[in-house]
C-alpha positions in Angstrom: 15.4 20.3 -19.1 18.1 18.1 -17.8 17.3 19.2 -14.6 14.1 18.3 -14.6 14.9 15.0 -15.9 17.3 14.3 -13.5 15.0 15.7 -10.7 12.6 13.1 -11.9 15.1 10.3 -12.5 16.2 10.3 -8.6 12.6 10.5 -7.7 12.1 6.8 -9.7 15.3 5.9 -7.7 13.5 7.1 -4.3 9.9 5.0 -6.2 12.0 1.8 -5.9 13.7 2.1 -2.7 9.8 2.9 -1.4 8.3 -0.4 -2.5 11.6 -2.0 -2.0 11.1 -1.1 2.0 7.6 -1.7 1.8 8.6 -5.5 0.4 10.9 -5.8 3.5 8.1 -4.4 5.3 5.9 -7.2 4.2 8.4 -9.8 4.9 8.5 -9.8 8.2 4.9 -9.0 9.2 4.3 -12.4 7.6 6.5 -13.9 10.4 5.0 -11.7 13.0 1.2 -11.9 12.3 2.0 -15.8 13.4 2.6 -14.6 17.0 0.9 -11.3 17.6 -2.4 -10.0 16.8 -3.0 -7.9 13.9 -4.0 -5.2 16.0 -0.4 -5.1 17.6 1.5 -4.1 14.6 -1.1 -2.0 13.5 -0.9 0.0 16.6 3.4 -0.5 16.3 3.2 1.2 12.6 1.3 4.0 13.7 3.0 4.6 16.4 6.1 5.6 13.5 4.1 7.3 12.2 3.3 9.9 14.7 7.0 9.8 14.4 7.3 10.5 11.0 5.1 13.2 11.0 6.6 15.4 13.7 10.1 14.7 11.5 8.3 15.7 8.4 6.7 18.9 10.1 10.1 20.3 11.6 12.2 19.3 8.1 9.6 21.6 6.1 9.1 23.9 9.3 5.4 23.4 9.6 4.6 24.5 12.7 1.0 24.1 12.4 0.6 20.4 11.1 -2.0 19.4 13.6 -4.6 22.3 11.9 -6.6 19.9 9.3 -9.0 21.8 6.8 -11.6 18.8 6.9 -11.3 17.0 9.7 -14.1 14.7 8.6 -11.8 13.5 5.3 -9.2 12.6 7.9 -10.8 10.5 9.8 -12.4 8.5 6.9 -8.9 8.3 5.3 -7.3 6.9 8.8 -10.4 4.5 9.1 -9.4 3.2 5.6 -5.5 3.3 6.6 -6.9 0.7 9.4 -8.5 -1.3 7.2 -6.6 -1.9 3.6 -3.5 -2.4 6.5 -5.0 -5.1 8.3 -6.4 -6.8 5.0 -2.9 -7.1 3.7 -1.1 -8.2 7.1 -3.8 -11.5 7.3 -3.4 -11.9 3.7 0.8 -12.2 4.3 -0.6 -15.3 7.2 -2.5 -17.2 4.9 -1.0 -16.5 1.6 2.6 -16.4 -0.2 4.0 -13.0 -0.6 4.0 -13.4 -4.2 -0.1 -14.7 -4.0 -1.0 -11.9 -1.9 0.8 -9.0 -4.0 -0.1 -10.5 -7.2 -3.8 -10.3 -6.2 -3.1 -6.4 -4.9 -1.3 -5.3 -7.8 -4.7 -4.2 -9.0 -5.3 -1.4 -6.3 -3.7 1.6 -9.7 -6.3 -0.1 -12.0 -9.3 -0.3 -9.4 -8.1 3.7 -8.3 -8.3 4.9 -11.7 -12.3 2.5 -12.3 -13.3 4.2 -9.1 -12.3 7.5 -9.3 -14.7 7.5 -12.5 -17.4 6.2 -9.9 -16.8 8.4 -7.3 -15.7 11.3 -8.4 -17.0 11.2 -11.9 -13.9 11.1 -14.1 -13.5 10.7 -17.5 -12.6 7.3 -18.2 -12.0 6.2 -22.1 -13.1 3.4 -23.4 -9.5 2.0 -24.1 -9.1 2.2 -20.1 -12.1 0.3 -19.3 -11.1 -2.3 -21.4 -7.3 -2.4 -19.7 -9.1 -2.2 -16.6 -11.5 -5.1 -17.6 -8.7 -7.2 -18.4 -6.9 -6.5 -14.9 -9.7 -7.9 -13.8 -9.1 -10.9 -15.9 -5.6 -11.7 -14.4 -7.2 -11.3 -10.8 -9.3 -14.5 -11.9 -6.0 -16.5 -13.7 -4.7 -16.4 -10.2 -7.9 -16.8 -7.7 -9.3 -19.1 -10.3 -12.7 -19.4 -8.8 -14.5 -22.1 -9.6 -12.0 -24.8 -9.6 -10.6 -26.9 -6.9 -7.6 -24.8 -6.1 -9.3 -21.6 -5.0 -8.5 -20.4 -1.7 -11.6 -18.2 -0.1 -8.7 -16.3 1.9 -7.8 -15.0 -1.6 -10.5 -12.5 -1.4 -8.6 -10.9 1.5 -5.9 -8.9 -0.7 -8.5 -8.5 -2.8 -10.6 -6.9 -0.5 -7.5 -4.5 0.7 -6.6 -3.7 -2.7 -10.6 -2.4 -2.6 -10.5 -0.3 0.4 -6.4 0.8 -0.5 -7.8 2.0 -3.6 -10.5 4.2 -1.8 -8.0 5.3 0.5 -5.8 6.9 -2.0 -8.9 8.7 -3.7 -9.7 9.9 -0.2 -6.0 11.0 0.5 -6.3 13.2 -3.2 -8.9 14.9 -1.7 -7.4 15.8 1.8 -4.0 17.0 -0.1 -6.2 19.8 -1.5 -6.8 21.2 1.8 -3.6 19.3 4.4 -0.1 18.7 3.9 1.1 15.1 4.1 2.9 15.7 7.7 -1.2 17.0 8.6 -2.2 13.4 6.8 0.4 11.5 8.8 -0.1 12.9 11.6 -4.1 12.3 11.8 -3.7 9.0 10.4 -1.1 8.1 13.3 -3.2 9.5 15.9 -6.5 8.0 15.0 -4.8 4.6 14.5 -3.0 4.5 17.9 -6.5 5.2 19.5 -8.3 2.6 17.9 -5.6 0.1 18.0 -4.8 0.6 21.1 -8.3 0.2 22.5 -8.9 -2.9 20.3 -5.4 -4.0 20.7 -5.6 -4.3 24.3 -8.5 -6.8 24.2 -6.7 -8.5 21.8 -3.4 -8.6 22.8 -0.9 -11.8 22.1 1.8 -11.8 25.0 5.2 -11.2 23.7 8.4 -13.4 23.1 12.3 -12.2 23.1 11.6 -11.9 19.4 9.1 -9.5 19.7 10.7 -6.3 19.7 12.7 -7.1 16.9 10.0 -7.6 14.9 8.4 -4.1 16.5 11.4 -2.3 15.6 11.7 -3.5 12.3 7.9 -3.1 10.9 8.3 0.4 11.9 11.5 1.3 10.3 10.9 -0.4 7.4 7.5 0.9 7.2 8.2 4.7 8.1 11.5 4.4 5.4 8.8 3.5 2.7 6.7 5.9 3.8 9.1 8.6 4.2 10.9 7.7 0.7 7.6 7.7 -1.4 7.2 11.3 0.0 10.3 12.1 -1.4 9.5 10.3 -4.9 6.8 12.0 -5.7 8.2 15.4 -4.4 10.5 14.9 -6.6 8.5 13.4 -9.7 4.9 12.9 -11.3 2.4 10.5 -9.8 2.4 9.0 -13.1 5.7 8.7 -13.1 5.7 7.1 -9.6 2.9 4.9 -9.9 4.3 2.1 -12.5 7.0 1.3 -9.4 4.2 -0.1 -7.5 4.5 -3.3 -9.5 8.1 -3.7 -8.7 6.3 -5.2 -5.1 5.3 -8.4 -7.2 9.6 -8.4 -8.2 10.2 -8.0 -4.5 7.7 -10.3 -3.1 8.9 -13.2 -5.5 12.3 -12.8 -4.5 12.1 -12.0 -0.6 9.4 -15.2 -0.6 11.8 -17.6 -1.9 14.5 -16.6 0.0 12.7 -16.4 3.8 9.7 -19.1 3.2 10.9 -21.0 0.2 7.7 -20.0 -1.5 7.6 -19.7 -5.4 4.1 -18.9 -7.4 2.9 -21.4 -10.0 2.9 -21.3 -13.7 -1.2 -19.3 -13.4 -0.3 -17.1 -10.6 2.8 -15.9 -12.9 0.8 -15.5 -15.3 -1.9 -13.3 -14.2 0.5 -11.3 -12.1 2.0 -10.6 -15.7 -1.3 -9.5 -17.1 -2.7 -7.1 -14.3 0.9 -5.3 -14.2 0.2 -4.8 -18.2 -3.0 -3.9 -17.9 -2.0 -1.2 -14.9 1.1 0.2 -16.5 -0.8 0.6 -19.8 -3.9 2.4 -17.7 -1.5 4.6 -16.1 0.2 5.5 -19.3 -3.4 6.2 -20.8 -4.3 8.4 -18.5 -0.9 10.2 -18.1 -1.6 11.0 -21.8 -5.1 12.8 -21.0 
C-alpha cells in the first residue's frame, strides 16, 4: 500500500512538472506568434513530437509503433490536435496568459459534459450542476453584453471545446493504440499538413527564431513526456486536477515576462471554474 501511494505521489510530481513545462511553452509562444505564423510554430512542435514518438517507442521496445488499430480515429485525433493547438496559440497573441488559461480551464468540465453527449456516459445531476457553474465562471471572465467584452476571448473557448473532443477521441484511440503510436500519427499528419499550409504563410525568420523554435520544441516535448509518465504512475482522476495549476503559472509568468495581471472578475471566474472542475472530477472519481 505504501509503495502504491508513493508511486501516485511521484505521478503527481510529474504532473506538476508537465503543466509547468506547458506554461513555459505558452510564455514563449506568446512572443513567438507575433513574429511567426501559427503554421510555422505548429510545424516545429510536430517535428519535436515525431522525435518524442521515436524515443518513447525505443524506451518501451515497441518496434511496431507505426501500426495503428484505427487509422480513422488517429486521423481525426490529429486534425483536432492541430485545431485546438492553433486556437490556443492565437489566443496568446490577443489575450494575456492568465485570461486565455482561465477560459481554457473549462476543458476538464467540457470533457465530462461531451462524454455524456458523445459517448452516452452517465452524468449525475450534481455533475451537471457543477458543469453549469463552470460555465458561469467563463461568463464572469468574458462578460458578454458589457463594453469590456472582447470577442477574441472566444478563441481560447473554441480551443477548450476542440481540446475536449480531442481528449475524448484520444481515450478511444488508447483502446487499440499505445501512446507512442498516437504521438507518431499526430506528428506525421501535423508535419504534412502544417508543412503544406505553412509554406504559403511562411514568415521571414529572425536571428532569434531558432531560439524560439528550440524552446517551443523542448518545452512541448517535456510537457508531453512528463504527462505520459504521470499517467503511467497515477490514475487520470488524480492527475487531471493538476491541469488547473496552469492558471497559477500563467498569472506568475504573465506578470514576470509581460507585466500582465488579471483583474478581479477574471480571478473570481478562474476560481469558480477551478472549484467546479475539481468537484466534477471528484464526483466522477467516486462513481
